C-alpha positions in Angstrom: 93.7 121.6 123.2 93.3 118.5 125.3 96.2 116.4 126.4 96.1 113.1 128.2 98.6 111.2 130.3 99.2 107.6 129.2 98.2 106.4 132.6 94.6 107.4 131.9 94.2 104.7 129.2 93.1 101.1 129.3 92.5 98.2 126.9 89.7 95.7 127.2 88.8 92.4 125.5 85.0 92.9 125.2 84.1 94.3 128.6 87.0 92.8 130.5 90.0 95.0 131.3 93.4 93.4 130.5 95.4 93.4 133.8 98.9 94.9 134.3 99.0 96.9 131.1 102.3 98.8 130.6 101.7 100.2 127.1 99.7 99.7 124.0 99.7 100.8 120.4 97.2 100.8 117.5 98.2 101.7 113.9 95.9 102.3 111.0 97.3 101.9 107.5 96.1 102.5 104.0 97.1 100.6 100.9 97.5 102.2 97.5 97.7 101.1 93.9 100.0 102.8 91.5 98.0 104.3 88.6 100.8 106.1 86.8 100.4 106.0 83.0 102.9 106.1 80.1 101.6 109.5 79.0 102.3 111.1 82.4 104.3 114.2 81.6 104.8 115.5 85.1 107.5 112.9 86.1 105.6 112.2 89.3 103.9 108.9 90.1 100.2 108.9 90.9 98.2 106.4 93.0 94.7 105.5 94.2 93.7 104.5 97.8 92.6 100.9 97.9 92.2 99.1 101.3 92.6 100.2 104.9 93.8 98.1 107.8 94.9 98.2 111.4 97.1 96.4 113.8 98.3 96.8 117.4 99.9 95.4 120.4 99.5 95.4 124.2 102.5 95.0 126.6 101.8 93.9 130.2 103.4 92.5 133.2 102.6 88.8 132.9 99.6 87.8 135.1 98.6 84.1 134.9 95.5 84.9 137.1 94.1 87.3 134.5 91.6 84.7 133.2 89.3 87.3 131.4 92.2 89.3 129.9 95.7 88.0 129.2 94.7 84.3 129.4 92.1 84.7 126.7 94.7 86.1 124.3 95.9 82.9 122.5 97.3 82.6 119.0 94.5 82.8 116.5 91.9 84.0 118.9 89.4 86.4 117.5 88.6 89.1 120.1 86.7 92.4 120.4 89.5 94.8 121.2 88.6 98.1 122.8 91.3 100.7 123.4 90.5 103.7 125.6 93.3 106.3 125.4 91.7 108.8 127.8 90.0 106.3 130.1 86.6 104.5 130.1 84.4 107.2 131.6 81.2 108.6 130.2 81.8 110.4 126.8 85.5 109.3 126.6 86.6 108.4 123.1 87.6 104.8 122.4 88.5 102.6 119.4 87.0 99.3 118.8 87.3 96.4 116.4 87.6 92.7 115.9 91.2 91.5 116.1 93.0 88.3 115.6 95.9 87.5 118.0 98.9 87.0 115.8 101.8 87.0 118.3 102.7 86.4 121.9 106.1 87.0 123.5 107.1 86.7 127.1 110.4 87.9 128.5 112.2 88.5 131.8 115.5 89.7 133.0 117.2 88.7 136.2 116.6 92.2 137.7 113.2 92.9 136.2 109.6 91.7 135.9 108.1 89.0 133.7 106.5 90.7 130.8 104.1 89.6 128.0 103.3 91.3 124.7 100.3 90.4 122.5 100.1 91.4 118.9 96.9 91.9 116.9 95.8 92.2 113.3 92.4 93.9 112.7 89.7 92.1 110.8 87.4 94.7 109.4 87.0 98.4 110.5 88.5 100.0 113.5 85.8 102.4 114.7 85.9 105.4 117.0 83.1 106.0 119.4 82.3 107.5 122.8 81.6 105.7 126.0 77.8 106.0 126.6 76.4 107.5 129.7 
């Protein structure tokens, strides 16, 4: 069984690594349609799978000099999001898809760092692949 430390991962927009990443998440979901009929004698609902989707977010320490990463993430921007949970070395698995930036939040506390969080909504499939040699 393989385990990986979170610090191994990275997130890229295309080939550009987003700077100062603290954490990320990607979530795949599946919609269903209820197809329970009146003659159902089991008392249990039934359903059919319909559409799949995905979304995610990336939290960073805000870096205004990250012109190829954080600064490209503007509301409505369509980007190629590549998430590498185990790193971006040869044969490492990663997830890739086209995503639309749907939210940006920035926050700071008097005794902390300025942070930014970018939210995404997938457009089309999220695919799993391996980093080529």
